[in-house]
C-alpha positions in Angstrom: -0.4 0.1 0.3 2.5 2.5 0.8 4.8 1.6 -2.5 1.2 2.4 -4.3 1.0 5.6 -2.2 4.4 6.8 -3.4 3.2 5.9 -7.1 0.3 7.8 -6.9 2.1 10.6 -5.8 4.9 10.7 -8.0 2.9 10.2 -11.3 -0.5 11.4 -10.1 -2.6 8.7 -11.4 -1.1 5.2 -11.4 -2.7 2.1 -12.7 -3.3 -0.2 -9.7 -1.7 -3.0 -11.7 1.8 -1.1 -12.3 4.5 -2.7 -10.5 8.1 -0.4 -10.6 11.0 -2.4 -9.2 13.8 0.0 -7.7 16.1 2.0 -8.2 13.4 3.4 -10.5 14.3 7.3 -12.4 12.2 9.8 -14.2 12.2 13.9 -14.5 8.5 14.5 -13.6 6.8 11.5 -13.4 3.6 13.3 -14.4 4.1 12.9 -18.3 4.4 9.0 -17.5 0.9 7.1 -17.7 0.4 3.2 -17.8 -2.9 2.3 -19.0 -3.8 -1.0 -17.6 -1.1 -3.8 -16.0 2.4 -2.8 -16.2 5.9 -4.4 -14.8 8.7 -2.3 -14.3 11.8 -3.6 -13.7 14.8 -2.7 -11.9 17.4 0.1 -12.7 15.0 2.0 -15.1 15.0 5.3 -16.2 12.3 7.3 -17.9 13.1 11.1 -18.8 9.5 12.0 -19.4 9.8 15.7 -20.9 7.5 14.5 -23.2 4.4 12.4 -22.4 5.4 8.5 -22.0 2.4 6.1 -22.3 2.1 2.9 -21.8 0.1 0.3 -22.7 -1.7 -2.3 -20.7 0.6 -5.5 -20.8 3.8 -3.9 -20.7 7.0 -5.8 -19.6 10.0 -3.2 -19.0 13.7 -5.6 -18.2 16.3 -4.2 -16.1 18.1 -1.1 -17.5 15.5 0.0 -20.0 15.9 3.7 -20.7 13.0 6.1 -22.2 14.2 8.8 -23.4 12.3 11.7 -24.8 14.5 14.3 -24.0 17.6 15.1 -26.4 19.8 18.1 -27.5 20.7 20.1 -30.5 22.8 18.0 -32.8 25.0 21.2 -33.7 27.6 22.2 -31.3 27.0 26.0 -31.2 23.3 25.1 -29.9 23.8 22.3 -28.0 24.5 23.7 -24.3 21.1 25.9 -24.8 19.1 23.9 -27.0 16.7 21.1 -25.8 14.8 18.8 -27.6 11.7 16.7 -26.7 9.2 13.8 -28.1 6.7 11.4 -26.7 6.8 7.7 -26.6 4.5 5.3 -26.9 4.1 2.2 -26.1 1.2 -0.2 -27.2 -0.2 -2.4 -25.6 1.7 -6.7 -24.7 4.9 -4.6 -25.6 7.7 -6.6 -24.5 11.2 -4.4 -24.1 14.4 -6.6 -22.9 17.5 -6.1 -20.9 18.7 -2.6 -21.4 17.0 -1.5 -24.7 17.0 2.2 -25.5 14.0 4.6 -26.8 14.2 7.6 -28.0 11.7 10.4 -28.3 9.3 10.5 -30.8 9.2 6.8 -31.1 5.9 4.7 -31.3 6.2 0.7 -30.4 3.0 -1.3 -32.0 0.7 -4.0 -30.1 2.5 -7.3 -29.0 5.6 -6.2 -30.4 9.4 -7.4 -28.6 12.5 -5.9 -28.5 15.2 -7.9 -28.0 18.1 -7.1 -25.3 20.4 -4.0 -25.8 18.6 -2.8 -29.1 18.3 1.3 -29.7 15.3 1.9 -31.0 15.2 5.1 -33.1 11.9 4.4 -35.5 9.0 3.6 -34.9 8.3 -0.8 -34.9 5.0 -1.7 -36.1 2.8 -4.0 -34.4 3.4 -8.0 -33.8 6.8 -7.9 -34.4 10.6 -9.3 -32.8 12.9 -6.4 -33.2 16.4 -5.7 -32.8 19.6 -4.4 -32.8 21.4 -1.3 -33.1 19.7 0.7 -34.9 16.9 -1.8 -33.9 15.3 -3.4 -37.1 12.7 -5.8 -37.8 13.9 -9.3 -37.2 10.6 -10.9 -38.2 6.7 -11.6 -37.4 5.6 -12.9 -34.3 3.4 -16.1 -35.5 1.5 -19.1 -33.9 5.0 -21.1 -34.1 6.1 -18.6 -31.6 3.6 -20.2 -28.9 5.2 -22.6 -25.8 3.7 -25.3 -24.9 1.5 -25.2 -21.7 2.6 -26.8 -19.1 0.1 -28.9 -16.6 
């Protein structure tokens, strides 16, 4: 109950099925919006200078960074010009360990991003994507179903 009260204070409104492990860091908190069950594992950073929308069923592994913020590219502007763009994770998205997602990116429903990937462009729904920069590897199919153990 105490953890849920802290999350409510930090995030404004927090879905009751949002689970965030320590050490969690963010810029503001109020720009992070959970839309259902979400499991945020250890050492996650969300630089929420723009809205971050996280769909129901999201699984975010340890060490993930969602970074809305950036800087001007030209060195003469870099120390005085910041950029920011929203991030959207669809429903049932799974981000593997140490994934980085930059501002302006959307990841479609049901997609999986492989560990260590850097996501710089939108990823469609229902795919496995990985790499730096992250690229679609293949669609998720019925062949990916695991045999259920009784």
